[in-house]
N, C-alpha and C positions, 0 to 999 in steps of 0.2 A: 928879283924873280923870286928868290928862297921866301922873301915878305911876304910877296903875293901869295905864293902858294901856303905858308903859313896863317896868313888871314881867312885864307879859304877853308881850310883844314878847322881851323876854329869856328867859323861863322858855321858850319856844314854839322860839325860836331855838338854845337852849341844848341841850334835849332834841333836836330835829332832829339837831343837829352832832353831839353826844354818841352819841346811836345809833348815826348812820352811821359814826363813827370808831372804835365800839367792837365795831360789826358784824365790821369786817372783821379788828381784832383778835382776835375771841372766833374765827372764821372759821380766821384762820391757825393759831390753839394746837389749833383741832381737828383741823384737817388734819393736821398733824403730831403727832397723838395724844398730847396733853398737856391733859386737862383738867380737872387741876390747876389750871392756868395759866388755863386758859378759865373757870373757875369765880371766880376772884382777879378778872380784868377784869369781870367781869360782877357781882359783889361792888361794885367802884371804880363801875362804870356805875350800879348801884340807888342809892349814895350821892349819885354826883356830880346824877342828873335830879333825884332829891328835895329837894338843896341847890338847884337853879337855880331852884326855883319857890319857895322860901322854905321849905319844908314842916319842921314840928317833927314829929320820928318817934319810936317807941319801940315796945319789943319784950317781950315777956312770956310767958312759958312754954317760953323755947326749950330748956331743960334735958328736957324731954318728948321733945324729937326725939332718937330711939335713933343712939347713935354708932356702931354697926355694923348693917350690913346694908343693905339698900334698903327705902324705905318707899312706898307713895300718898301725895301728902299730898292733901286736898281743901278748897277754898276756897271762899268767898263772891266774887262778881266786882262790884265797882262801880263802875273807871275803868281809865283807860290807865296810872294809876300805882300801880296794886297790881302789876303786874309788879316794878316798881323797888324798892318796898316790900317784898317777898319776898326778892328777890334781896340786898337789902340786910343782912338778918339769916341768913336760911337758909343755914347752913355744911355744906353737906353735898350731893353731887354730883347738880343736881336738874333736869330739864328738861321741857316743858311738853308738856300737849295742848292745841293751839289751833287755831281755827278756819282752814281750806285759803286763804280770801282773805288772809291776812296773811301768806303765803309767797308772795307774787304782786307784794309791796311790793319796787323794786329795792334792791340792797345788802342790804337789811332782811331779805326775804325767804329768799334763799338762805342768810343765814347763820344764819337759826332753823334750815334742814333741814340745812347741815353740823353744827352743835351738835351735831343730834340730836333735837331737837323733834319731836314728832307731830304731822301735819296732819289734821283730818278735816273732813268734811261737814255733820256734825251733823245728818245724814238717816237714821241707822242703817241705812244701806243695806252693801250685800254688800262697797264698798270700806273703809268704815270699818271693817266688823267684821275686814276682813283685816290693816286698821293695829293693830286692839289687840291683834290674835293675835300680829304680829310684836313689838310693847310686853312682850307678856308675859315673853319669852325679855330683851328689854331688861333689863326689872326685875329677874328672876331673876338676871343677870348682871353688871348693870353699871350701872345708874342709876336715880334715884330719879323719880318722876313724878308732877307738881302737875297737878291739876284743879280748873278754875272750874267747881264743879258744878251751877251754875245753867245753865252752855251760854251763857250773857250776859251782858251788864252789866244791873245792877239801877239805873235812873233815879230811883227814890224810897227807895232805901235799903232795900226791904222783901224779904226773901228771898223766890227763886222757888222752885218744887219741884225740888229735884236729879234731875240725870239719871242713869240708871243705870250708865254707863261708868265709873267711878270703883270703885264696888262689882263691878262683874264682873271688872276689870282683876286687881282686890286677891285676890281668891277664886281669879282662876286661876292668878296668880304665887303665891299661899300670902303673901303679904305682908302687915305690921300698915299701918292707915291710920292717919294722924296730921290731925287735925282741926285747921283754921285760921279765924279771923275777922280780916278789917282793916273799918276804919271811920275816916271822915272823907277816904277818897281821893276821894269822888263831890264835894264840898266844895271840891276844890282849882279847880276849872273847872266850876260847877253849869250842868245843863243850862239852855240858852237863853242862859249870858251869855256874854260875850266877853272875860272879864275874869279874869284868875286871884286868888283870893282867898291875896293873900301872908302866909305866918305859920300857915299853916291846919294844928291838929295832927291827926295821924293815930295811930291803934293799928296792931300786930299781937297778936294773941293764940292760942297756941299750947294744944291741949290734947293729954293723955293717948293715947297710940298705940292704935287698937281691934285687937285680934287679930282673923284669919280662920282660922287654922289650923282644920281639923276642917269648915268653910264648903262647901259645893255650890252649886251655881248654884241650887238650889231657895230659898236663903236670900239670894239677891243683893235683892230686894225688903225683906224686913225690916234688912238691912245700911245699905241706903241712908235709910230711914227714921231708923234709927239714927243715921247720920251728920249727917242733917237737925236731928235734935235737937242732937247735940254743938254743931255749927257754929251754931245757932241761938243755942245758951246762950254760948259764946265770944263771938260776936257783943253778946249782951247787955252783956258786960264791956268788950268793944272799944269798944261805943258811948260806954260813961261815959267813958272813959279820953279819947277824943278830942274830947266835948263834943257829938257828934252824938246830943242825945237829943229823941225825938220828943215 
């Protein structure tokens, strides 16, 4: 019991401290126009946060990520540890579409904005549409974007219906969509638990890109359903690899 409490305290303190330090580092690199250096810092941050909770992690299918050009990544969402897992392995200049509340957190929030992440209110209102319209230009010219397409974390590990934002942006920007699935991250700190499950296995599985060339907005719903199916298939593999089998 004492060991579990000490491990939890270490993981929590480390995650907060690492995030604070790397927020400053990423902001500094972003402000001086050095995205590659900011990406390297995010990669180190992801690995360090996972290590601080004793997480055993692996990734498969990374060869499916195109080396050239920008893409939209679409992933399921289970835990605050999803982002560190993604940044630990995705070797591509990538930023997130994230809920606006995160941008209000001291130090971390401004760093999110400076680094080029996109805040949304998830209401589907005019402000969200305007921000996604700006993201179209960003994806075409300088950065890949990752969506947690369910819109919020799944507390029970079951996939929730996908929002249409990822398909909308991909079609408007004319870039492929790369489906991803993560598993095991929700078990690091299970809902209702106060203790980190030290040594938890987690897995990231990457699928083949789905092209959007020639698609119009009329095909947005069909693309969203296709993405749901692709992520569901990858998620089944990720669950086996992480040991989170229902």
